[in-house]
C-alpha positions in Angstrom: 22.0 -5.6 5.6 19.4 -8.4 5.7 18.4 -10.0 2.5 14.8 -10.7 1.6 14.3 -14.4 1.0 12.4 -15.5 -2.0 9.9 -17.2 0.3 8.8 -13.7 1.6 8.3 -12.3 -1.9 4.9 -13.0 -3.5 4.7 -15.3 -6.5 4.1 -13.8 -9.9 0.4 -13.3 -10.5 -0.6 -13.1 -6.8 -0.4 -9.3 -6.6 -3.4 -7.2 -6.0 -2.5 -5.2 -9.2 -2.9 -8.3 -11.3 -6.2 -9.2 -9.6 -7.9 -5.8 -9.8 -9.7 -4.3 -12.7 -8.5 -0.9 -11.5 -5.3 -1.4 -13.4 -7.5 -1.3 -16.5 -9.1 2.0 -15.5 -12.2 0.6 -13.7 -12.5 2.0 -10.1 -14.5 -1.1 -9.0 -13.0 -3.4 -6.4 -14.6 -6.8 -6.0 -15.8 -7.6 -2.4 -13.2 -10.4 -2.2 -10.4 -8.1 -3.3 -11.5 -5.3 -0.9 -11.6 -7.7 2.0 -8.2 -9.1 1.2 -6.7 -5.6 0.9 -8.3 -4.5 4.2 -6.9 -7.6 6.0 -3.5 -6.8 4.7 -3.7 -3.1 5.7 -4.3 -4.2 9.2 -0.7 -5.7 9.2 0.8 -2.3 8.5 2.4 -0.5 11.4 1.0 3.0 12.3 4.0 4.5 10.6 3.6 2.4 7.5 -0.1 3.4 7.4 0.9 7.0 7.6 3.4 6.7 4.8 0.8 4.8 2.6 -1.7 7.6 3.2 0.9 10.2 2.2 1.9 8.2 -1.0 -1.8 7.9 -1.9 -2.1 11.7 -1.6 0.6 12.1 -4.2 3.7 13.0 -2.1 7.2 12.0 -3.2 9.6 10.2 -0.9 11.6 13.4 -0.2 8.4 15.3 0.6 7.2 12.5 3.0 10.6 12.5 4.6 10.5 16.2 5.2 7.0 16.1 6.5 7.8 13.2 9.0 11.4 14.3 9.9 13.0 11.2 8.4 15.3 10.6 5.4 13.9 9.7 2.0 15.9 6.5 2.3 13.9 5.6 5.4 10.7 6.3 3.5 11.9 4.0 0.7 12.6 1.3 3.2 9.1 1.6 4.7 7.6 1.4 1.2 9.5 -1.8 0.4 8.0 -3.4 3.5 4.5 -2.0 2.6 4.8 -3.5 -0.9 5.8 -6.9 0.5 2.9 -6.9 3.1 0.3 -5.8 0.5 1.8 -8.0 -2.2 2.1 -5.2 -4.7 5.1 -4.1 -6.6 4.3 -0.5 -7.8 3.6 2.7 -6.1 0.6 3.4 -8.3 -1.0 0.1 -7.1 -0.7 1.4 -3.6 -2.2 4.7 -4.5 -5.1 3.2 -6.5 -6.0 0.5 -3.9 -5.6 2.8 -0.9 -7.7 5.6 -2.4 -10.4 3.3 -3.6 -10.7 1.7 -0.2 -10.9 5.1 1.6 -13.4 6.5 -0.8 -15.6 3.5 -0.4 -15.4 3.8 3.4 -13.8 0.4 3.7 -11.2 -0.6 6.3 -12.6 1.6 9.1 -11.4 -0.9 11.7 -7.8 0.0 10.8 -8.3 3.7 11.5 -7.3 4.7 8.0 -8.4 8.1 6.9 -7.8 10.6 4.1 
């Protein structure tokens, strides 16, 4: 099994969660933060985008696995890669950021939808 080097893991304080006021209950995303998040979403594979959408809709790993015909371990592996690419470290951060971007109509170039 390949190990993730420390160079590929974001430094402390660089996560979207630490930069967004949404963590404090405010649904506002600054234009800079929204742009950074959209740019990073474009790096997700179609499968990762699909899994991010299902997570944002509140599905558990096992439910996602059943819906997509893959194991929950595979879903977990996809989520680890998604977290690294988006520089987040919690599932709730993915949900909040993804749902905020979709509700605002941002990131239309990536083909993301509800």
